[in-house]
VEXKE-529470 format. One line per 4 residues: for each residue x, y, z of C-alpha. Coordinates in steps of 0.25 Angstrom, whole numbers, always signed. Each point is the difference from the previous one (the first is absolute). Last residue first. Example, Ala and Ser with C-alpha at 12.3 -4.5 7.8 and 13.67 -1.06 7.14 Angstrom:
BEGIN
+55:-4:+29  -6:-14:+2
***
This chain:
BEGIN
+70:-89:-326  -1:-3:+15  -4:-15:+3  -13:-2:+7
-1:-5:+14  -13:-2:+8  +2:-15:+1  +14:+1:+2
-2:+6:+14  +11:+9:+2  +12:-5:+7  +4:-1:+15
-6:+7:+12  +14:+2:+7  +2:+13:-6  -13:+6:+5
+4:-2:+14  +13:+8:-2  -7:+11:-8  -10:+1:+12
+11:+0:+11  +8:+12:-5  -7:+10:-7  -14:-2:+5
+3:-5:+13  +11:+10:+3  -9:+11:-6  -12:-3:+8
+9:-1:+13  +6:+14:-3  -13:+6:-4  -9:-7:+10
+10:+5:+11  +0:+14:-5  -15:+1:+0  -1:-6:+14
+11:+9:+6  -5:+12:-7  -15:-2:+2  -2:-7:+14
+13:+5:+7  +3:+14:-6  -14:+4:-3  -5:-4:+14
+12:+7:+6  -5:+13:-6  +9:+11:-4  +4:-6:-13
+14:-2:-4  +0:-15:-2  -13:+3:-9  +9:+7:-10
+7:-14:-3  -14:-5:-5  -2:+7:-14  +15:-1:-4
+1:-15:+5  -13:-3:-7  +6:+5:-13  +13:-8:+3
-7:-13:+1  -11:+1:-11  +6:+7:-12  +15:-1:+2
+1:-14:+6  -13:-6:-7  +5:+6:-13  +14:-6:+3
-6:-13:+2  -9:-1:-12  +9:-3:-12  +11:-7:+7
-8:-7:+11  -10:-5:-10  +10:-5:-10  +9:-6:+11
-12:-7:+6  -4:-5:-14  +14:-5:-2  +0:-7:+14
-13:-7:-3  +5:-5:-14  -7:+4:-13  +1:+15:-1
-11:+7:-7  -4:+7:+13  -15:+3:+2  -1:-8:+13
+13:+6:+5  -5:+14:-4  -13:-2:+8  +7:-6:+12
+10:+12:+0  -12:+10:-1  -8:-6:+11  +12:-2:+10
+3:+14:+4  -13:+6:-3  -7:-12:+8  +7:+5:+12
-8:+13:-1  -13:-7:+1  +4:-9:+12  +7:+12:+6
-14:+7:+1  -5:-11:+8  +12:+2:+9  -2:+15:+0
-15:-2:+4  +5:-9:+12  +11:+10:+4  -11:+11:+1
-10:-10:+7  +10:-4:+10  +12:-9:+1  +12:+7:+6
+12:+4:-8  +13:-2:+9  +10:-1:-12  +3:-15:+3
-14:-4:+2  -5:+8:-12  +11:-6:-9  -4:-14:+4
-15:+3:-4  +5:+6:-13  +8:-13:-2  -14:-7:+0
-6:+10:-10  +12:-1:-9  -1:-16:+1  -15:+1:-3
+3:+9:-13  +10:-10:-5  -9:-12:+2  -12:+7:-6
+7:+5:-12  +6:-14:-3  -13:-7:+3  -8:+10:-10
+10:-2:-11  +0:-15:+1  -15:-1:+0  -1:+8:-13
-14:+3:-2  +3:+10:-11  +10:+8:+9  -11:+10:+3
-9:-11:+6  +11:-7:+9  +6:+13:+4  -13:+6:+4
-4:-12:+8  +13:-2:+7  +1:+15:+3  -14:-1:+6
+3:-12:+8  +12:+7:+6  -8:+12:+3  -11:-9:+7
+11:-7:+8  +6:+14:+4  -13:+5:+5  -4:-13:+7
+13:-2:+7  +1:+15:+4  -15:+0:+5  +3:-13:+8
+13:+7:+6  -7:+13:+3  -12:-6:+7  +2:+6:+14
+9:+11:-6  -12:+7:-7  -6:+3:+14  +11:+9:+3
-4:+14:-4  -15:-1:+3  +3:-6:+14  +8:+12:+5
-11:+7:+6  -5:-11:+9  -13:-8:-2  -3:-14:+5
-13:-7:-4  -11:-6:+8  -12:-6:-8  -15:-1:-1
-7:-6:-12  -5:-12:+9  +4:+2:+15  +10:-9:+7
+7:+11:+7  +11:-10:+5  +2:-4:-15  +2:+15:-3
+10:+1:+11  +8:-12:-5  +0:+7:-14  +5:+13:+7
+12:-7:+6  +4:-5:-14  -3:+13:-6  +9:+7:+11
+11:-11:-3  +1:+4:-14  +0:+15:+2  +11:-1:+10
+7:-9:-10  -1:+11:-10  +5:+10:+9  +12:-7:+6
+4:-5:-13  +1:+14:-5  +9:+3:+11  -1:+8:+13
-13:-3:+7  -2:+4:+14  -10:-9:+6  -14:+2:-5
-11:+7:+9  -14:-3:+5  -13:+5:-3  -14:-6:+0
-10:+4:-11  -15:+3:-2  -11:-1:-10  -15:+2:+0
-2:+2:+15  -15:+4:+3  -3:+11:+10  -14:+1:+6
-6:+14:+1  -14:-4:-4  +1:+6:-14  +13:-8:-3
+14:+3:+4  +11:-4:-10  +13:-7:+2  +15:+0:-5
+9:-4:+12  +15:+2:+0  +0:+15:-2  -6:+3:+14
+7:-12:+6  +13:+4:+7  -2:+14:+4  -15:+0:+1
-2:-12:+7  +0:+4:+15  +6:-12:+8  +9:+8:+9
-11:+7:+7  +4:+9:+12  +15:+0:-5  -4:+4:-14
-6:-6:-12  -9:+9:-9  -14:-5:-2  -6:+2:-14
+1:-15:-4  -6:-5:+13  -12:+10:-1  -1:-5:-15
-1:-14:+5  -11:+3:+11  -13:-5:-6  +6:-10:-9
+7:-8:+11  -10:+2:+11  -10:-10:-5  +11:-10:-4
+6:+2:+13  -11:-5:+9  +2:+5:+14  +6:-10:+10
+13:+8:+2  -8:+13:+2  +0:+10:-11  +6:+14:-1
-9:+11:-3  +3:+10:+11  -7:+14:+0  +6:+13:-4
-2:+15:+3  +2:-4:+15  +15:-3:-3  +3:+15:-1
+8:-2:-8  +1:-10:-12  +12:-10:+1  -9:-11:-4
-4:+6:-13  -15:+1:-1  -7:-7:-11  -15:+3:-2
-11:-2:+10  -6:+14:-2  +1:+8:+13  +7:-11:+9
+12:+0:-10  +5:-14:-2  +12:-8:+7  +7:-13:-2
+14:+1:+7  -2:+3:+15  -2:-14:+4  +6:-11:-9
-10:-10:-6  -2:+6:-14  +15:+4:-1  +4:-15:+3
-9:-5:-11  +4:+11:-10  +15:-3:+3  -2:-15:-3
-8:+3:-12  +10:+11:-5  +12:-10:+1  +14:+5:-2
+10:-9:-7  +11:-7:+6  +14:+6:-4  +11:-3:-9
-6:-8:-11  +11:-5:-10  -6:-14:+1  +13:-8:+2
+9:+9:+8  -12:+7:+6  -5:-14:+7  -6:+6:+12
-8:+10:-9  -6:-12:-7  -6:-5:+13  -6:+13:+2
-6:+0:-13  -6:-13:+2  -6:+5:+14  -6:+12:-7
-7:-9:-10  -5:-10:+10  +7:-14:+2  -4:-1:+15
-14:+5:-3  -3:+13:+8  -6:-1:+14  +10:+8:+7
+9:+8:-10  +5:-1:-14  -12:+5:-8  -3:-4:-15
-7:-14:+1  -7:+4:+13  -6:+12:-8  -6:-10:-10
-7:-7:+11  -4:+13:+6  -7:+4:-12  +0:+15:-2
+12:-1:-9  -9:-5:-11  +10:-2:-12  -4:+1:-14
+13:+2:-7  +14:+5:+2  +8:+0:+14  +13:+7:-1
+12:-4:+7  +9:+13:+0  +15:-1:+0  +8:+12:+5
+13:+2:-6  +13:-5:+8  +6:+6:+12  +15:+4:+3
+4:+8:-12  +15:+4:+0  +8:-8:-10  -11:-3:-11
-6:+14:+2  +13:+7:-1  +3:-7:-13  -14:+3:-5
+1:+15:+4  +14:+1:-6  -7:-5:-13  -12:+10:+2
+9:+12:+0  +2:-3:-15  +14:+2:-7  +1:-14:-6
-14:+1:-5  -10:-9:+6  -6:-13:-6  +11:-9:+7
-4:+6:+14  -13:-8:-1  +8:-13:+1  -5:-10:-10
-2:-15:+4  +5:-14:-2  +15:-4:+2  +6:-10:-10
+3:-13:+8  -9:-8:-10  +9:+4:-12  +13:-4:+7
+1:-14:-5  -6:+2:-13  +10:+11:-3  +11:-9:+3
-5:-11:-9  -2:+10:-11  +14:+5:+1  +5:-14:+0
-7:-3:-13  +5:+13:-6  +14:-4:+3  -1:-15:-4
-6:+4:-14  +10:+11:-2  +12:-10:+4  -5:-10:-11
-2:+11:-10  +14:+6:+3  +6:-14:-2  -7:-3:-13
+4:+14:-6  -13:+7:-3  +3:+12:+9  +13:+3:-7
-5:-1:-15  -11:+10:+4  +8:+10:+7  +11:+2:-10
-4:+0:-15  -15:+2:+2  -1:+9:+12  +13:+8:-3
-5:+3:-14  -14:+4:+4  +6:+9:+11  +10:+6:-10
-11:+4:-10  -5:-8:-12  +2:+7:-13  -9:+8:-10
+7:+5:-11  +4:+15:+1  -10:+10:-6  +8:+11:-7
+1:+13:+8  -6:+12:-7  -11:+2:+11  -13:+6:-3
-6:+10:+9  -16:+1:+2  +1:-12:+9  +7:+9:+11
-3:-9:+12  +8:-12:-7  +6:+5:-12  -5:-4:-14
+8:-10:-9  -13:-4:-8  +2:-14:+5  +1:+5:+15
-13:+8:-1  -7:-11:-7  +5:-9:+12  -5:+10:+10
-14:+0:-6  -1:-15:-1  +5:-1:+15  -11:+11:+4
-11:-8:-7  +5:-13:+7  +0:+8:+13  -14:+5:-2
-6:-14:-4  +6:-12:+6  +7:+8:+11  -14:+7:+3
-7:-14:+2  +11:-5:+9  +0:+13:+8  -15:-2:+1
+1:-13:+6  +12:+4:+9  -8:+12:+5  -13:-7:+3
+6:-12:+8  +9:+10:+8  -12:+9:+3  -8:-12:+5
+12:-6:+7  +3:+13:+7  -15:+1:+4  +0:-14:+6
+13:+2:+8  -3:+13:+6  -15:-4:+2  +4:-13:+8
-10:-10:-4  +9:-7:-10  -6:-7:-12  +5:+12:-9
+14:-6:+1  -5:-11:-9  -2:+11:-11  +15:+4:+2
+4:-14:-3  -9:-1:-12  +5:+13:-6  +14:-5:+2
-2:-13:-7  -8:+8:-11  +13:+9:-2  +10:-12:+0
-8:-9:-9  -4:+11:-10  +14:+6:+0  +5:-14:-4
-11:-1:-11  +3:+13:-5  +15:-1:-1  +2:-7:-14
-13:+5:-6  +3:+14:+5  +13:+0:-7  -6:-5:-13
-11:+11:+0  +11:+10:+3  +8:-5:-12  -13:+1:-8
-4:+14:+5  +14:+5:-4  +0:-5:-14  +8:-12:-5
+8:+3:-13  +14:+0:+7  -2:-13:+6  -2:-3:+15
+5:-7:+11  -5:+5:+14  +11:+5:+9  -5:+14:+1
-14:-5:+1  +3:-10:+11  +7:+12:+7  -12:+9:-1
-10:-10:+4  +7:-6:+12  +4:+14:+5  -15:+5:-1
-4:-13:+6  +8:+2:+12  -4:+15:+2  -14:-4:+5
+5:-9:+12  +9:+10:+7  -8:+12:-4  -13:-7:+4
+6:-3:+13  +6:+13:+3  -12:+8:-4  -9:-10:+8
+8:+3:+13  -4:+14:+3  -15:-1:-4  -2:-12:+8
+7:+5:+12  -9:+13:-1  -12:-9:+2  -12:-4:-8
-15:+2:+0  -6:-6:-12  -12:+8:-5  -1:-8:-13
+3:+13:-9  +12:+4:+9  +5:-14:+0  -1:+0:-16
+8:+13:+1  +11:-5:+9  +2:-12:-10  -1:+9:-12
+10:+10:+6  +10:-12:+3  -1:-5:-14  +3:+14:-5
+12:+1:+9  +6:-12:-6  -4:+5:-14  +7:+13:+4
+13:-8:+4  +0:-7:-14  -2:+13:-7  +11:+6:+7
+9:-11:-3  -4:+1:-15  +2:+14:+0  +14:-2:+6
+4:-12:-9  +14:+4:-4  +6:-4:-13  -1:+13:-8
+2:+9:+12  +13:-7:+3  +6:+1:-14  +11:+9:+3
+3:-6:+14  +2:-14:-6  -5:-14:+1  -11:+4:+10
-11:-11:-5  -13:+4:+7  -9:-9:+9  +10:+0:+11
+4:+14:+1  -14:+6:-1  -6:-11:+9  +10:+3:+11
-3:+15:+0  -15:-2:+0  +1:-10:+11  +9:+9:+8
-10:+11:-2  -12:-9:+3  +7:-4:+14  +3:+14:+3
-15:+4:-2  -5:-11:+9  +10:+3:+11  -4:+15:-1
-15:-3:+2  +4:-8:+12  +0:+12:+9  -15:+2:-3
-4:-14:+4  +9:+0:+12  -8:+13:+5  -13:-7:-1
+5:-12:+7  +6:+9:+11  -14:+7:+2  -7:-13:+1
+10:-5:+10  -1:+13:+8  -15:+1:+1  -1:-7:+13
+12:+8:+5  +14:-5:+3  +11:+4:+8  +15:-4:+4
+7:+8:+10  +14:+2:+6  +3:+5:+13  +12:+6:+8
+4:+10:-11  -13:+8:+2  -9:+2:-12  -3:+14:-4
+4:+3:-14  +1:-13:-8  -10:-9:+8  -9:+12:+3
-1:+3:-15  -4:-15:-3  -9:-1:+12  -7:+13:-3
-3:-4:-15  -5:-14:+4  -9:+5:+11  -5:+11:-10
-3:-11:-10  -8:-7:+11  -8:+12:+3  -4:+1:-15
-3:-14:+0  -9:+1:+12  -7:+12:-6  -3:-7:-13
-5:-13:+6  -14:+5:+4  -2:+2:-15  +5:-14:-4
-10:-6:+9  +5:-14:+4  +5:+5:+13  +12:+0:+9
+2:+7:+14  +15:+3:+3  +9:-8:+10  +12:+7:+4
+12:-9:+3  +13:+6:+7  +10:-11:+2  +12:-1:+10
+14:-4:-1  +11:-10:+5  -10:-8:+9  +8:-9:+10
-10:+1:+11  -11:-5:-9  -5:-9:+11  -1:-12:-9
+15:+2:-5  +3:+3:-14  -3:+15:-1  +1:+7:-13
-10:+11:+2  -9:+3:+13  -13:+7:-3  -5:-9:-11
+3:-14:+6  -3:+6:+14  -15:+3:-5  -3:+13:+7
-13:-3:+6  -14:+7:-2  -8:+12:+5  +5:+10:-9
+8:+6:+11  +9:-12:+1  -3:-12:+9  +12:-4:+9
-5:+3:+14  -13:-7:-4  +8:-13:-3  -2:-4:-14
+14:+1:-4  +5:-9:+11  +14:-5:-5  +5:+13:-7
-8:+8:+10  +9:-5:+12  +13:+3:-8  -5:+14:-4
-4:+3:+15  +13:-6:+5  +7:+10:-9  -8:+12:+2
+2:+0:+15  -5:+12:+7  -6:+6:-12  +3:+15:-1
+6:-1:-14  -10:-9:-5  -12:+8:+5  +6:+13:-6
+1:-7:-14  -15:-3:+1  -7:-11:-8  -6:-5:+13
+14:-6:+4  -2:-14:-5  -5:+7:-13  +14:+5:-1
+5:-14:-4  -8:+2:-13  -11:-7:-7  -9:+11:-3
-15:-3:-1  -6:+14:+0  -10:+5:+11  +12:+7:+6
+2:+9:-12  -14:+5:+3  -14:-3:-3  -10:+7:+9
-4:-8:+13  -7:-14:-3  -15:-2:+2  -3:-1:-15
+13:-8:-3  +15:-1:+0  +5:-12:+6  +6:-6:-13
+7:+13:-5  +7:-3:-13  +6:+13:-5  -6:+9:-10
-3:+13:+7  +10:-2:+12  +11:-1:-11  -2:+14:-5
-9:+6:-11  +3:+15:-2  -4:+0:-14  +14:+1:-5
+3:-12:+8  +5:+0:+15  +11:-7:+7  -1:+3:+15
+0:-14:+5  +13:-2:-8  +7:+10:+8  -5:-6:+13
+6:-13:-5  +13:+6:-3  +1:+6:+13  -3:-14:+6
+11:-6:-7  +10:+10:+4  -4:-2:+15  +1:-15:-2
+15:+1:-4  +3:+9:+11  -6:-10:+10  +7:-12:-5
-10:-12:+1  +1:-3:-15  +15:-2:+1  -2:-13:+6
-1:-3:+15  +9:-10:+8  -7:-4:+13  +4:+1:+14
-10:-7:+9  -13:+1:+8  -8:-1:-13  -9:+11:+3
+10:+8:+8  +9:-1:-12  +15:+3:+2  +5:+6:-13
+12:-4:-9  +2:+7:-13  -1:-3:-15  +8:+9:-9
-5:+12:-9  +8:+2:-13  -13:+0:-8  -14:-3:+6
-10:-5:-10  -13:+6:-3  -11:-7:-8  -11:+9:-5
-14:-4:-4  -12:+5:-6  -10:-11:-1  -14:+1:-7
-11:-8:+7  -5:-13:-6  -12:+3:-8  -13:+0:+8
-10:-11:+4  -9:-6:-11  +6:+6:-12  +15:+0:+4
-1:-15:+5  -7:-5:-12  +9:+7:-10  +12:-6:+8
-6:-14:-1  -3:+2:-15  +15:+4:-2  +5:-12:+8
-8:-10:-7  +4:+6:-14  -11:+5:-9  +6:+15:+0
+14:-6:-2  +10:+6:+10  +13:+6:-4  -3:+13:-7
-14:+3:+5  +6:-2:+14  +12:+9:-3  -8:+11:-5
+8:+6:-11  -11:-1:-11  +0:+3:-14  -13:+2:-9
+2:+1:-15  -9:+10:-6  +11:+7:-8  +5:-14:-4
-13:-2:-8  +7:+9:-11  +9:-12:-3  -10:-8:-8
-3:+11:-10  +14:+6:+0  +7:-14:-2  -10:-4:-11
+2:+13:-7  +15:-2:+0  -1:-14:-5  -10:+5:-11
+10:+10:-5  +13:-9:+2  -7:-11:-9  -4:+10:-10
+14:+5:-1  +6:-14:-1  -9:-5:-11  +10:-9:-7
+8:-3:+13  -13:-3:+8  -5:-9:-12  +13:-7:-2
+2:-3:+15  -14:-5:+2  +1:-9:-12  +12:-6:+5
-6:-2:+14  -11:-8:-7  +9:-8:-8  +8:-4:+11
-12:-4:+8  -4:-9:-12  +13:-6:-2  +1:-3:+15
-13:-7:-1  +4:-8:-13  +13:-4:+6  +11:-4:-9
+14:-1:+5  +12:+4:-9  +13:-7:-1  +15:+3:-1
+12:-9:+0  +13:+5:+6  +3:-13:+7  +7:+0:+13
-7:-11:+7  -6:-5:-13  +7:-14:+1  +11:-6:-9
-2:-13:+7  +13:+0:+8  -3:+15:+3  -14:-4:+5
+6:-10:+9  +11:+9:+6  -11:+11:+2  -9:-11:+7
+11:-4:+10  +3:+15:+3  -14:+3:+1  -3:-12:+9
+11:+4:+10  -4:+15:+1  -14:-3:+2  +3:-10:+11
+9:+10:+7  -11:+10:-1  -11:-10:+5  +8:-4:+12
+2:+15:+4  -15:+2:-3  -3:-12:+10  +8:+5:+11
-6:+14:-1  -14:-7:+0  +3:-7:+12  +6:+12:+7
-12:+8:-4  -10:-10:+5  +7:-1:+13  +0:+15:+2
-15:+1:-5  -4:-9:+11  +9:+6:+11  -5:+14:-2
+13:+8:+2  +6:+5:+14  +11:-9:-2  -10:-12:-1
-14:+3:+4  -12:-8:+3  -12:+8:+5  -2:+8:+12
-15:-3:+1  -8:+12:+5  -4:-1:+15  -13:-6:+4
-10:+9:+8  -1:-5:+14  -11:-9:+4  -11:+6:+9
-1:-4:+15  +4:+12:+7  -5:+1:+15  +14:+0:+6
+3:+12:-9  -11:+8:+8  -6:+13:-4  -1:-3:-15
-2:-15:+3  -12:+3:+8  -1:+1:+15  -8:-11:+7
-15:-1:-2  -13:-3:+7  +3:+6:+14  -6:-4:+13
+13:-6:+5  +12:+5:-7  +4:-6:-13  +14:-3:-4
+8:+5:-12  +4:+13:+7  +6:-8:+11  -8:+1:+13
+2:+8:+13  -5:-8:+13  -7:+8:+11  +7:-4:+13
+8:+12:+2  +0:-4:+15  +3:-14:-3  +9:+4:-11
+9:+7:+10  +13:-8:-2  +7:+9:-10  -2:+15:+0
+0:+10:-11  -1:+14:+6  -11:+9:-7  +1:+14:+5
-14:+6:-1  -2:+15:-1  -13:+7:+3  -13:+3:-7
+6:-5:-13  -6:+5:-13  +13:+5:-7  +6:-14:+1
+15:+3:+4  +1:-7:+14  -9:-12:+2  -4:-5:-14
+13:+5:-6  +8:-6:+11  -8:-13:-3  +5:+1:-15
+14:+4:+5  +1:-12:+9  -5:-10:-10  +10:+6:-11
-2:+10:-10  +12:+4:-9  -5:-4:-14  -14:+1:+4
+0:+15:+3  +9:+6:+11  -7:+11:+6  -13:-4:-5
-1:-13:+7  -15:+0:-4  -7:+8:-10  +8:+1:-13
+12:-9:-1  -5:-10:+10  -14:+0:-8  +8:-6:-11
+1:+3:-15  -9:+1:-13  -4:+14:+6  -15:-2:-2
+1:-15:+4  +6:+3:+14  +6:-13:+3  +2:-9:+13
+14:-6:+0  +5:+4:+13  -13:-3:+7  +1:-15:+4
+15:+1:+2  -3:+12:+10  -10:-8:+8  +9:-12:+1
+12:+8:+5  -8:+8:+10  -8:-12:+5  +13:-8:+2
+7:+11:+7  -12:+0:+10  -3:+15:+3  +5:+7:+13
-7:+13:-3  +7:+12:+6  -10:+12:+2  +0:+15:-3
-9:+12:+3  -10:-7:+9  -10:+8:+9  +0:+5:+14
-14:+4:+6  -8:+12:-3  -11:-9:-6  -2:+6:-14
+11:+11:-2  +10:-9:+7  +7:+7:+12  +14:-6:-2
+7:-6:-12  +8:-13:+1  +13:-7:-4  +4:-14:+1
-12:-9:+0  +3:-15:+0  -9:-9:-9  +4:-14:+1
-4:-6:+14  -10:+12:+3  -9:-4:-12  -4:-13:+5
-14:+3:-2  +3:+2:-14  -8:+12:-5  +9:+10:-8
+13:-7:-2  -6:-13:-2  -10:+5:-10  +10:+9:-7
+9:-12:-2  -11:-9:-5  -4:+11:-9  +13:+0:-7
+0:-16:-1  -14:+1:-5  +4:+10:-11  +11:-8:-4
-8:-12:-1  -11:+7:-8  +9:+5:-11  -7:+10:-9
-5:+6:+13  +13:+6:+3  -5:+14:-5  -11:-2:+9
+9:+3:+12  -7:+13:+3  -12:-8:+4  +8:-6:+11
+3:+14:+6  -15:+3:+0  -3:-13:+7  +11:+3:+10
-7:+13:+4  -14:-6:+1  +6:-11:+9  +7:+11:+8
-13:+6:+2  -6:-13:+5  +11:-2:+10  +12:-8:-3
+8:-9:+10  -9:-12:-2  -9:-9:+8  -6:-11:-9
-14:-3:-1  +0:-12:-10  +12:-5:+5  +15:+4:+2
+7:-6:-11  -10:-2:-11  -6:+13:+4  +13:+7:-2
+2:-8:-13  -12:+7:-6  +8:+14:+0  -6:+9:-11
-15:-5:-1  +0:-5:+15  +5:+14:+4  -12:+7:-7
-9:-10:+6  +5:+2:+14  -2:+15:-3  -14:-2:-2
-2:-9:+11  +6:+7:+11  +15:-3:+3  +5:-7:+12
+12:+5:+8  +15:-3:+2  +6:+5:+13  +7:+13:+1
+13:+1:+8  +9:+6:-10  -10:+10:-6  +6:+11:-8
-12:+4:-8  +0:-1:-15  +1:+11:-10  -11:+4:-10
+5:+7:-13  -6:+13:-5  +13:+6:-4  +1:+9:+12
-1:-12:+10  -13:-6:+6  +4:-5:+14  -5:-11:+10
-5:-12:-7  -1:-13:+7  +9:-12:+4  +14:+3:-2
+9:-10:+7  -10:-11:+3  +0:-13:+9  -2:-15:+0
+11:-8:+6  -7:+1:+14  -13:-7:-6  +8:-12:-3
+2:-3:-15  -8:-12:-5  +8:-10:-7  +5:-7:+12
-14:-2:+5  -4:-6:-14  +12:-10:+1  -5:-4:+14
-14:-2:-5  +5:-8:-11  +8:-9:+9  -12:-2:+10
-9:-4:-12  +10:-10:-5  +3:-6:+14  -15:-2:+2
-2:-7:-14  +12:-10:+4  -6:-3:+13  -14:-2:-6
+6:-9:-11  +7:-9:+11  -12:-1:+8  -8:-5:-12
+11:-11:-3
***
C-alpha cells in the first residue's frame, strides 16, 4: 500500500514538471525586434532601434518596479526578474504613453486591456514573433543606428475584439457622450468605429505616436499574445472594480423604468366609459318607451274619470320666502324708478370712484407670469434655478429649409459606400445660409451693441483673448469650418466632415470656434436618420446671455428687436428662392402677445356695435317707419351697454387699487363675457315689463316694481350662480386664469348691482319719455302719433302658438328624452379621450412670424430642451461617501445618481430623456489626477491655465491616486471650474460646469459647494402630451434620485424651461372635476336657497346644467378643443351661463298658476321661452360671433367655439329638453294650492 502511494506521487510530480517544462518557452524563442532607443524626431518623440537579433535583457530595480506597476502579468509569466525587450528608457517612454490613457481610467478593465497590449508590444521577450518592422530610418540622432518608422503587429483577433468591446462604451461625462466620439477612433466616431478602426487609431492616426503600427488581427497566436483581455464587467488581477454601468452595459443591474399603462380602449375610446355609455343609452331608450306607454295608459284612465290632464283650472302657490324676496325686489324697482335721477347720479359717481383705480392697473405680457402661478412648484423651482445659477440663456433661432433642391447620391469615404444625402448638404444652399449668418453677426443697435457684446460665451474668462464673435456660442454648420466661409469652400471633403461631425460632435476636429460642439439636432434640421444624412434644412442658433437685472436686459432687448426687424426685411427683399426661413427671438412671444392685444381692440369695438344695433332693434317695437323713433330703445340700449362697460371699469379699478397684476388676455375677454352675460338681464327686464299686465291707473314705478318682483328671483339665481362659478375659478394657480376669474367675478357682481339700480332708473326715464310721446334720442320733440295698444310680437306669437304646442306633443316629448339621453351617453363615452394641453402657437396672431417658427420647430428640431437635475439643500459635497452617490465611474455606488440618469436615457421612449447626464464629480476626479491639467503659478500659488506658456511659469498640482480627495476637493475646485478643456486636458471644467456649481470660498481659500446640477437632454417633444409626460417622468426620476441622496431636507428636482407652462396638465383632470363639481354644488345651493328651499327646483336646475356641461365635453372632443386651464375656466363659466337657460324657465314653471305639469310647462315656455331666445340666446350670439373673426387662434378655439357651444347646447336644453322634462312632473301639490278668485 505504501509502495503504491509512493509510485502515484512520483508520477504526479513527473507529470507536473513536464507540464511546467512545456509552458516555459525555449531560450531560442525569445527575441526582440526593437530594443533600445535610437532617435528623437522633430516632434520630440523617441523612436526605437531596429534590433532584429537583440536578446531580451534585465532591467534595473527602479525601472523594474515601474514595469511591474503597469505590466504585472509579465512578472507572473516570466518570473520575478524577467528578461524583457525594453530598456529603462523605453520603460520611461511607455509609462508616459500609458499616463495619456487616463481618459479611460473610468473603466479599469478597458484601461488594463489597452495597457496589456502596450506592455506586450513594448516589452514582451517574444516581441520578434508578432512585431515585424517594415520601414526604417537611418543614422539615428541618439545612437547613429537604424530606427523604426513603421511596424506590423500581429495581434490576437480575440484580444483586439475583446479590448474594443470593453472600451466602446466608456463615457466622457462633460460631453454627455462617449470617448470614442471625442478622443479615440476620431476619424469615425462611435457610430462607425470597429475593432480594426479603433486599433488603427491607436497605431496609425494617434497624434502622439513615435512611429506607425499596423495592427493585423491574427487567429491562433494566443500563446504569443498570451495576456488575456477581459470583458468590461470582469475584474483584472490587482484591480478592485470592473467598469461601471455607465461605461459598461454588462455591469448594469438597475431595474428599468416602468412604461405608462396603455389603458383599456374600445374603438380608440376609454373602454369603461364606452361600456357605461352604451348601457345608459339602452336604459334611456327603454325608459322613453316606458314613459310613452304609461302616459298613453294614464291619459285614457284620466279621460274616463274626467281627469285634469287638459284642465284649464288655475292655482297659485304660496311660499313665504319667495314672497319676501319678491317684495324686496319690488321695493328696489319702485325706489329706483321713482328716484331715477338720483340713482343715476350716485351710480355714475360710484363707477368713477371705483374705476379710477384702473389707471394703476399693472398688465404683463411675460409668458411665465401669464401661465405659471407664483406659488406653483415649477415656478418656485424656476426661481430657485435663476437665483442660484443664472437664468436660462436667451435663444435667437432660425430654421432654414431648402426649397426645390433634391436629394443626391454621394460616395462617402467615411462610410465606404454610396449614401443619399438630403438637400441640407447642397453646397450652394449652405453658402446662402452662411452668408445670412454673417449678416446677422454684423447686426448692431443704435448704441453700437453687437452680438459679440451680448452673446453667451462659456469659455470667456480673465485669461482668454479679447472677446470676439468667435467667442459666441453659435450653433451653425459653419462652426465645423472655423466659422469661415473660405474654409468651407476650400475644404477637401466638406460632406464627409459634416457626416462625421454629426455623429461625433465632441471630436476635437468638430469643435466650433467658441470651444464647444455644434449640436447635430440644432445644426441639421428635419433629419429622420440617426446620422442626419437626410436633413432637409439647417438651423442657426445664437445663444445670448440672460440676466434678472432689467437694466442689463435693455441692450439685449434692443439687439433682439433689430434681429427681428432685419430678418423680416431680409425675408421680403433678399431671401434667395432656394430657401425658406422661420425665425424666433427670445422676446418674440412677448412682443406678439402685446401686438395681439392691440389688434383685438377693433374686435371688441365691433362686438359692442353689433350688440348695440341688436339691442336697439330687439327692445323696441318697430311697427311703422313713421313712429320708429318713438318706439325704439336706442338710449336705453346705449345705457345698458354703458352699464356693462361701467361694471368692467369698476372691476379693473378694484384690481388697480388691490395691486393685482393682470394680463391683456383678461382685459380682452372680459368685455365679451360681461357683454354676453350682462345684456341678458336687460332683455328679461324690458320684455317682461312690456308684457306685464297693468291697469290704466298704475304708475310707472309700480309697474316696474311688479316687473322686478317677477324676474328678480330668477335673475338672482342666474347671476349669483355665475358669480359663484367664476369665484371658484380663482382657485386656479395660473395667473391668466386666476386674474380672469377675479375680474369676471367682480364685473358680473357690479353689473348685477348696476342693472338693479342704474338700468331700472334708465328704464323708468325711457318709459316716461315713451308715455309723453317723446322721440328717442330727440326727447325734446314730441310725436303727434297716438299710442298703439301693446301687443305681443311675432316671435312671442310663434313661440306660444306654434312651437310650444308642437314640442309638448307626447310623441315629440318621448323622442326628445331619448335623443338628449343618447347625446349625453355619447358625450360620456368621448370625454376621457379629450386631448390635454395648450399649444403655444394658439396664443399668437394668425399673421405672426412665431406661428411659422413653431411649425418649423415641430417638423425640423432634432434635439429636445436641456434638463437640469438640481440639488437643493444642505449637502456636503466634500464627503467621499456622498460623492460616490453622485458619480458614475469606478468606486461609485451601483445605483448612483449619474447611473440612474444613464439608465433613464437608455429608455428614452419611456422617460423622454435622450442623453446620459454629465457628471462634474467624475470629471473633477479625473482632472485632479491627470498630468498636465491642474497648475498654479509659481509666483503666487494661484490658478494657472494649463495651456500657459512658457510652462515654467506654472507648477503642477495634480494629485496622486492615493492622495486624500476630500482635502484636495475644496482647495482646487475653483481651479477645475476655471480651466478650459482642450486636447491637452479634456477634463477642464469651465465649459461644462462653471454655471453648474454654486460655491463660495472661505478665508482659507477652501471652496464650499452650496448647490449644483447635472445636465442632460430631453428627447424631441412635439405635442402637448409629450411635454407634460416628459415633466411627469422627470419628476418620477428625480424622486428616485432624492431617495438615493438620502439626506434630510435635501432634494433633487428637475428643471427645464418649458416646465412652468405644462405643469398644470399633470393634474388638469382632477382640477377639472373638482372645479366643475364645486360649481355645480354652488348652483344647487343657490337654487335651493333662492327658490325658497325648493328641493325640486334645485334638482331640476342641477340636472339640466349637468347635462349641458357633459354635452359641452362631447362638443370639445368633436370640435378639437383641448382641456387646459383656459377651457376649464370656460367650462366653469359655462355652468353659470347654463343656469340662465334653465333658471328662468324653472322659476316661471314654479310660479305658474296652471294645474297640470304639461300646462305649467306650456305656460312657462310660452311666456319665458321667447325672452330666453331673443334676450339670452341671440344676444350671446351677437356678442360671440365676432370672436370667430379674431386674429388669434386662442380666441377662435377657446372662446368663440366654447361660447358658441354653450349658447347652442344651453338653448337646446333650456328651450327643448327642460320643458319636456317639466311636463312629466305632474300636478301641483294640492297642499299648497288655493283657488283663484
